[in-house]
C-alpha positions in Angstrom: 12.7 -30.7 -43.7 12.2 -26.9 -43.1 13.0 -26.1 -46.8 15.8 -23.8 -48.0 16.5 -20.4 -46.2 16.3 -17.6 -48.8 18.7 -14.8 -48.5 16.0 -12.3 -49.2 14.0 -13.7 -46.1 17.1 -13.8 -43.9 17.9 -10.1 -44.8 14.2 -9.3 -44.2 14.3 -10.7 -40.6 17.5 -9.2 -39.8 16.3 -5.7 -41.0 13.1 -6.2 -38.8 15.1 -7.3 -35.7 17.6 -4.2 -36.2 14.8 -2.0 -36.4 12.9 -3.3 -33.3 16.3 -3.1 -31.5 16.9 0.5 -32.5 13.3 1.4 -32.0 13.8 0.1 -28.2 17.0 1.8 -27.8 15.2 5.0 -28.6 12.7 4.7 -25.7 14.1 6.2 -22.3 14.7 3.5 -19.6 12.0 5.1 -17.4 9.3 4.2 -20.2 10.6 0.8 -20.7 10.0 -0.3 -17.1 7.4 0.6 -14.6 8.6 0.6 -11.0 6.0 -1.4 -8.8 6.1 -2.3 -5.3 4.1 -4.7 -3.5 4.7 -5.4 0.3 3.0 -7.2 3.0 3.4 -6.4 6.6 1.6 -5.5 9.9 0.5 -2.5 11.8 -0.1 -2.2 15.5 -2.5 0.7 16.7 -3.2 1.5 20.3 -5.7 3.9 21.7 -5.2 5.8 25.1 -8.0 5.6 26.8 -9.1 2.6 25.1 -12.3 3.3 22.8 -15.4 2.7 24.1 -19.4 3.2 23.2 -19.1 6.7 24.2 -17.8 9.2 21.7 -14.6 10.6 23.1 -11.0 12.0 21.9 -8.4 9.6 22.3 -4.6 9.4 21.6 -3.4 6.9 19.1 -0.1 5.6 18.1 0.5 3.4 14.8 3.6 1.6 14.1 3.7 -0.3 10.7 6.5 -2.5 9.0 6.3 -3.3 5.5 8.4 -6.6 4.9 8.7 -8.1 2.6 8.6 -6.0 -0.3 8.7 -7.2 -3.9 10.1 -4.3 -5.9 11.4 -3.5 -9.3 13.2 -0.7 -7.7 16.9 -1.8 -6.8 17.5 -1.7 -3.0 14.0 -1.3 -1.6 13.1 -4.4 0.6 11.0 -3.0 3.2 9.8 0.1 4.7 8.1 1.6 7.9 5.4 4.1 9.0 4.9 5.6 12.5 1.9 8.0 13.2 0.4 9.4 16.5 -2.2 12.1 17.2 -5.8 12.4 18.5 -9.1 11.3 17.1 -12.7 11.6 18.1 -14.0 8.1 18.1 -16.3 5.4 19.7 -16.4 1.8 18.8 -19.8 2.8 17.0 -17.7 5.3 14.7 -14.7 3.3 14.2 -15.6 2.2 10.9 -16.4 5.6 9.6 -14.2 6.5 6.6 -11.9 9.5 7.0 -9.0 11.0 4.8 -5.5 10.1 5.8 -1.8 11.1 5.1 0.6 8.2 5.0 4.5 8.4 4.9 6.5 5.5 4.4 10.2 5.5 5.0 12.1 3.1 2.8 15.0 1.0 3.8 17.0 3.0 1.1 16.8 6.3 2.8 13.9 7.4 0.4 10.2 8.3 1.6 6.8 8.4 0.1 4.0 10.4 1.2 0.5 9.7 0.0 -2.9 11.5 0.4 -5.5 8.8 0.8 -9.1 8.5 0.9 -10.4 5.6 3.2 -13.2 3.3 3.2 -13.8 1.0 6.4 -16.2 -1.8 7.2 -17.0 -4.9 9.0 -18.1 -7.9 7.2 -18.5 -11.0 9.3 -15.6 -11.4 11.5 -13.2 -9.2 9.6 -12.6 -5.3 9.9 -11.2 -3.8 6.7 -9.6 -0.4 6.0 -9.1 0.1 2.3 -6.9 3.3 1.7 -6.4 4.4 -1.9 -4.8 7.6 -3.4 -1.8 9.2 -4.7 1.7 9.6 -3.7 2.0 13.4 -3.4 5.8 13.5 -2.4 9.0 11.9 -2.4 9.8 8.7 -4.2 7.0 7.5 -6.7 5.4 10.8 -6.6 2.2 11.1 -8.9 1.8 7.1 -8.7 -1.4 5.3 -7.3 -1.2 3.6 -4.1 -3.5 1.0 -2.5 -3.1 0.3 1.4 -5.4 -2.6 2.6 -5.5 -3.3 6.2 -7.4 -6.3 7.8 -7.9 -7.3 11.4 -10.3 -9.6 13.3 -13.4 -7.6 14.3 -14.4 -9.6 17.6 -13.1 -6.9 19.9 -14.9 -4.2 17.8 -18.0 -6.0 17.9 -17.8 -6.7 21.7 -17.2 -3.0 22.2 -20.0 -2.1 20.0 -22.5 -4.3 21.9 -21.1 -2.6 25.3 -19.2 -6.0 26.4 -15.7 -4.3 26.4 -13.5 -1.7 25.2 -11.0 -1.3 22.3 -7.3 -0.8 23.6 -6.1 -1.2 19.9 -6.2 -3.1 16.6 -3.4 -5.2 15.1 -3.8 -5.3 11.2 -2.2 -7.3 8.5 -1.2 -5.1 5.4 -0.9 -5.4 1.7 0.5 -2.3 0.1 0.7 -1.8 -3.8 2.3 1.2 -5.5 0.9 1.0 -9.1 
């Protein structure tokens, strides 16, 4: 039904397969597979005192957990990030973009530090923070990173209208290391 197998054709296919196999074997393992990580999670940021319509310096603290992580790197299943400091903000300037350094501590004992550019905005009922940049130190150095945060914007909108203050923001996260 399929015709006769010709020894010359079988030999040619075997030679081709051997050449492909030897060609792949010559490629270093790091070039064969690109390490990628995609995580979801949440981050809780609190402000003290709460942010109001008045521009003032407030202390902040942020605690993030990245779980679950889908990774081509064996052993990485989750990560964490904590930050604290002071910022000058009002609920009117909260959506302003600003550069940020992000360090993620992975469950396998490694960490990644990234320098990020930040774009924020409110569209409808959603406050978004898009952070993108490059990992500058640690695991995955030189790789691109996108850190997408979203949160309901109701408290921010009420604060903007003078109908309340903003003690914090609870975000959901999608993190990708490319």
